[in-house]
C-alpha positions as CSV (number, residue, x, y, z in Angstrom):
1,M,180.0,220.1,-14.9
2,G,177.5,222.0,-17.1
3,L,177.0,225.8,-17.0
4,F,173.3,225.5,-16.8
5,K,171.3,223.3,-14.5
6,K,167.8,222.2,-15.7
7,K,165.1,222.9,-13.2
8,V,163.0,219.8,-12.5
9,V,159.3,220.7,-12.4
10,P,157.0,217.9,-11.2
11,L,154.4,217.0,-13.8
12,K,150.8,217.6,-13.0
13,P,148.5,214.7,-13.4
14,Y,146.4,214.7,-16.5
15,K,142.9,215.9,-16.0
16,K,140.4,213.1,-16.8
17,I,137.9,214.4,-19.3
18,D,134.4,212.9,-19.5
19,I,133.7,213.1,-23.2
20,Q,129.9,212.6,-22.9
21,K,129.7,215.3,-20.3
22,E,131.7,217.7,-22.5
23,I,129.4,217.0,-25.5
24,K,126.3,217.6,-23.3
25,R,127.8,220.8,-22.0
26,G,128.5,222.0,-25.5
27,E,124.9,221.3,-26.5
28,R,123.6,223.2,-23.5
29,E,125.8,226.2,-24.2
30,D,125.2,226.0,-28.0
31,E,128.9,225.7,-28.7
32,T,128.6,223.1,-31.4
33,L,129.3,224.7,-34.8
34,W,129.3,221.6,-36.8
35,A,126.8,218.7,-37.4
36,K,127.6,215.4,-39.1
37,C,125.0,214.1,-41.6
38,S,124.1,210.5,-40.7
39,S,123.3,209.7,-44.3
40,C,126.2,211.1,-46.4
41,Q,128.6,211.5,-43.4
42,E,129.5,215.1,-44.5
43,L,130.6,217.6,-41.8
44,L,128.1,220.5,-42.1
45,Y,128.0,224.0,-40.7
46,R,125.1,223.8,-38.2
47,K,123.8,227.3,-39.0
48,E,123.6,226.4,-42.7
49,V,121.6,223.2,-41.9
50,E,119.2,225.2,-39.7
51,R,118.7,227.8,-42.4
52,N,117.8,224.9,-44.8
53,L,115.0,223.7,-42.4
54,N,117.3,221.1,-40.9
55,V,117.9,219.4,-44.2
56,C,121.4,218.3,-45.3
57,P,122.4,220.6,-48.3
58,K,124.6,217.8,-49.7
59,C,122.2,214.8,-49.8
60,S,118.8,216.1,-48.7
61,Y,118.7,214.0,-45.5
62,H,116.0,215.4,-43.2
63,F,117.4,215.8,-39.7
64,P,114.9,215.3,-36.8
65,I,113.3,218.5,-35.7
66,S,111.5,219.6,-32.5
67,V,107.7,219.6,-32.2
68,E,107.7,223.4,-32.1
69,K,109.6,223.6,-35.4
70,R,107.2,221.1,-36.9
71,I,104.2,223.1,-35.8
72,A,105.7,226.4,-37.1
73,L,106.6,224.8,-40.5
74,T,103.3,223.0,-41.1
75,F,100.4,224.9,-39.5
76,D,99.0,228.4,-39.6
77,K,99.6,230.7,-36.7
78,S,96.8,229.4,-34.5
79,F,97.5,226.0,-32.8
80,T,95.8,224.8,-29.7
81,E,97.3,221.9,-27.7
82,L,94.9,219.3,-26.4
83,Y,94.8,216.7,-23.6
84,T,97.6,218.3,-21.6
85,D,96.2,216.8,-18.4
86,V,97.1,213.2,-19.3
87,E,100.2,212.1,-17.4
88,P,102.2,208.8,-17.4
89,V,102.0,206.5,-14.4
90,D,104.6,203.9,-13.2
91,F,102.0,201.2,-12.6
92,L,104.5,198.3,-13.0
93,K,107.1,199.9,-10.6
94,F,109.6,199.2,-13.4
95,K,113.3,199.4,-12.8
96,D,116.3,198.9,-15.0
97,T,119.4,200.9,-14.4
98,K,117.1,203.4,-12.7
99,T,113.4,203.4,-11.9
100,Y,110.9,204.4,-14.5
101,K,109.6,207.1,-12.2
102,A,113.0,208.7,-12.0
103,R,113.5,208.3,-15.8
104,L,110.2,210.1,-16.4
105,A,111.1,212.9,-14.0
106,E,114.5,213.4,-15.7
107,T,113.0,213.4,-19.2
108,K,110.2,215.8,-18.2
109,E,112.7,218.2,-16.9
110,A,114.9,218.0,-20.0
111,T,112.1,218.3,-22.6
112,G,109.5,220.3,-20.7
113,R,106.8,217.7,-21.8
114,S,104.7,215.2,-19.9
115,D,105.1,212.5,-22.6
116,A,106.3,211.7,-26.1
117,I,103.5,213.2,-28.1
118,V,101.8,216.6,-28.6
119,C,98.2,216.6,-29.8
120,G,96.5,219.7,-31.0
121,N,94.0,221.5,-33.2
122,G,95.2,223.7,-36.0
123,S,94.8,224.6,-39.7
124,I,96.8,224.2,-42.9
125,E,96.2,227.2,-45.2
126,G,92.7,227.5,-43.8
127,I,91.7,223.8,-43.6
128,E,91.1,222.8,-40.0
129,V,92.7,219.6,-38.8
130,L,93.6,217.6,-35.7
131,T,97.2,216.5,-35.4
132,A,99.5,214.4,-33.2
133,I,103.3,215.0,-33.3
134,F,105.7,212.5,-31.8
135,D,108.7,214.0,-29.8
136,F,111.7,211.6,-30.3
137,N,113.6,213.5,-27.6
138,F,111.1,212.1,-25.0
139,M,112.4,208.5,-24.4
140,G,112.8,207.9,-28.1
141,G,109.2,208.8,-28.9
142,S,108.2,205.5,-27.4
143,L,104.6,204.3,-27.5
144,G,103.3,204.2,-24.0
145,S,99.8,204.3,-22.4
146,V,99.7,208.2,-22.5
147,V,100.7,208.3,-26.2
148,G,98.0,205.7,-27.0
149,E,95.4,207.5,-24.9
150,K,96.0,210.9,-26.5
151,I,96.0,209.6,-30.1
152,T,92.8,207.6,-29.4
153,R,91.1,210.7,-28.0
154,L,92.2,212.7,-31.0
155,L,90.9,210.1,-33.4
156,E,87.5,209.9,-31.6
157,E,87.3,213.7,-31.7
158,G,88.1,213.7,-35.4
159,A,85.2,211.2,-36.0
160,E,82.8,213.2,-33.9
161,K,83.7,216.6,-35.4
162,N,84.4,215.3,-38.9
163,L,87.9,216.8,-38.9
164,P,90.9,215.1,-40.8
165,V,93.6,213.7,-38.5
166,I,97.3,213.9,-39.4
167,V,99.9,212.0,-37.3
168,F,103.7,212.9,-37.6
169,C,105.5,209.8,-36.5
170,A,109.0,209.6,-35.0
171,S,109.5,206.7,-32.7
172,G,111.7,203.8,-31.7
173,G,108.7,201.6,-30.9
174,A,106.8,200.5,-27.8
175,R,108.0,201.6,-24.3
176,M,109.5,198.7,-22.5
177,Q,109.0,200.2,-19.1
178,E,105.2,199.8,-19.5
179,G,105.4,196.2,-20.6
180,I,102.2,194.7,-22.1
181,M,100.3,197.9,-21.5
182,S,102.4,199.6,-24.2
183,L,101.8,196.8,-26.7
184,M,98.0,197.1,-26.1
185,Q,98.1,200.6,-27.4
186,M,98.7,199.3,-30.9
187,S,95.3,197.5,-31.0
188,K,93.6,200.3,-29.1
189,V,94.7,203.0,-31.6
190,A,94.0,200.7,-34.6
191,G,90.4,200.3,-33.3
192,A,90.0,204.1,-33.1
193,I,91.5,204.5,-36.6
194,F,88.9,202.0,-37.9
195,K,86.1,204.1,-36.4
196,L,87.5,207.3,-37.9
197,K,87.7,205.7,-41.4
198,S,84.2,204.2,-40.9
199,A,82.9,207.7,-40.4
200,G,84.5,208.7,-43.7
201,V,87.1,211.0,-42.1
202,P,90.6,211.2,-43.7
203,Y,93.5,209.8,-41.7
204,L,97.0,210.8,-42.9
205,T,100.4,209.8,-41.6
206,V,103.8,211.5,-42.1
207,L,106.7,209.2,-41.4
208,T,109.9,210.9,-40.3
209,D,113.3,209.5,-39.3
210,P,113.1,207.1,-37.5
211,T,109.7,205.4,-37.5
212,L,110.2,201.9,-36.1
213,G,108.7,199.1,-34.0
214,G,105.1,199.2,-32.7
215,V,104.5,202.6,-34.1
216,S,105.3,201.6,-37.7
217,A,103.3,198.4,-37.2
218,S,100.1,200.3,-36.2
219,I,99.7,204.0,-36.2
220,A,102.1,204.8,-39.1
221,M,101.1,202.2,-41.7
222,L,97.3,202.6,-41.3
223,G,97.0,206.0,-43.0
224,D,94.7,206.5,-45.9
225,I,97.7,208.4,-47.4
226,I,101.1,207.5,-46.1
227,I,103.8,210.2,-46.6
228,A,107.5,210.0,-45.8
229,E,110.3,212.5,-45.5
230,P,113.3,211.8,-47.7
231,K,115.7,209.2,-46.5
232,A,113.6,208.4,-43.3
233,M,114.3,205.0,-41.7
234,I,111.0,203.1,-41.6
235,G,110.5,199.5,-40.5
236,F,109.7,197.2,-37.6
237,A,113.1,195.8,-36.5
238,G,116.3,197.6,-37.2
239,P,118.5,196.6,-40.2
240,R,121.3,195.2,-38.0
241,V,118.8,192.8,-36.2
242,I,117.3,191.7,-39.5
243,K,120.7,191.1,-41.0
244,E,121.8,189.0,-38.0
245,T,118.6,187.0,-38.1
246,I,118.4,186.1,-41.8
247,K,122.2,185.9,-42.2
248,E,122.0,187.7,-45.5
249,K,123.3,191.0,-46.9
250,L,120.5,193.6,-47.1
251,P,119.9,195.5,-50.3
252,P,121.2,199.1,-50.6
253,G,118.8,201.6,-49.1
254,F,116.9,199.0,-47.2
255,Q,114.3,200.4,-44.8
256,R,114.7,203.9,-46.2
257,A,111.8,205.9,-47.5
258,E,112.9,205.6,-51.1
259,Y,113.1,201.8,-50.8
260,L,109.6,201.6,-49.3
261,L,108.1,203.9,-52.0
262,E,109.6,201.7,-54.7
263,H,108.0,198.6,-53.0
264,G,104.6,200.2,-52.5
265,M,104.8,200.6,-48.7
266,V,104.4,204.4,-48.7
267,D,102.5,206.6,-51.1
268,L,104.6,209.8,-51.3
269,I,108.0,211.2,-50.4
270,V,107.6,214.9,-49.7
271,S,110.4,217.3,-48.7
272,R,110.0,219.4,-45.6
273,K,109.9,222.6,-47.7
274,E,106.9,221.2,-49.7
275,M,105.1,219.5,-46.8
276,K,102.6,222.2,-45.9
277,R,101.7,222.8,-49.6
278,K,101.3,219.1,-50.3
279,L,99.2,218.4,-47.2
280,H,96.9,221.4,-48.2
281,S,96.6,220.0,-51.7
282,L,95.7,216.5,-50.5
283,L,93.3,217.8,-47.9
284,S,91.6,220.0,-50.5
285,L,91.0,216.9,-52.7
286,I,89.8,214.5,-50.0
287,T,87.7,216.8,-47.9
288,A,85.9,218.6,-50.8
């Protein structure tokens, strides 16, 4: 018989951890110290990335940024938001895993916006412009009836007031919850762009990561001057879909800004640090 008797302690059941919930909680409480670059896969200190205007210090990949940061980096201090009264409507009574109405309510609460775009009037080093900035955080920056309506109004106002229009694109494409109505926005906006160009008013587009689907097929690629941020993914369908369709290996860098520049699909690649200066330089030339 042993001198010591081991005390048997019943094991507590393991606590089940919801990984996605923990990630979201960390984001809410700003606990995440590190960010992984989706281009070079390097693990980066988040504060360093933010100090570098949300650009990877290793490979110069441009992380997506908020509308507020885009405005602060690109425009002078005065910026007036337009068409804030336009709200989305669930006219199809669409339902997937949840109703479109419920999805809209959740996204509005999370982002503080009524839809996936912010239109406004501002100036770039003294040159007055009209602008539309996609918010990818709102349902993937998807093109719906509100986005189409706001951009159309902006383009019409640009033609009327003879003000250049700049659109910053970041979208996954058309919004499936609005069906054919979302696809109709492509031709609606294209018509408004034609009227703007017919009036001799410049139309510039800035393509950020990602610019895909119906937005790339209409709004993004119709600019008089098409600018892209470094390493931005730009195309219609995603590379995986294309690869599975054609059954061939895609070339290196396919659908990235540098590949499109090499093949004549975009005019310029401009870093975030230089964007304001370059836009001012271009506007000075084409509005003189």
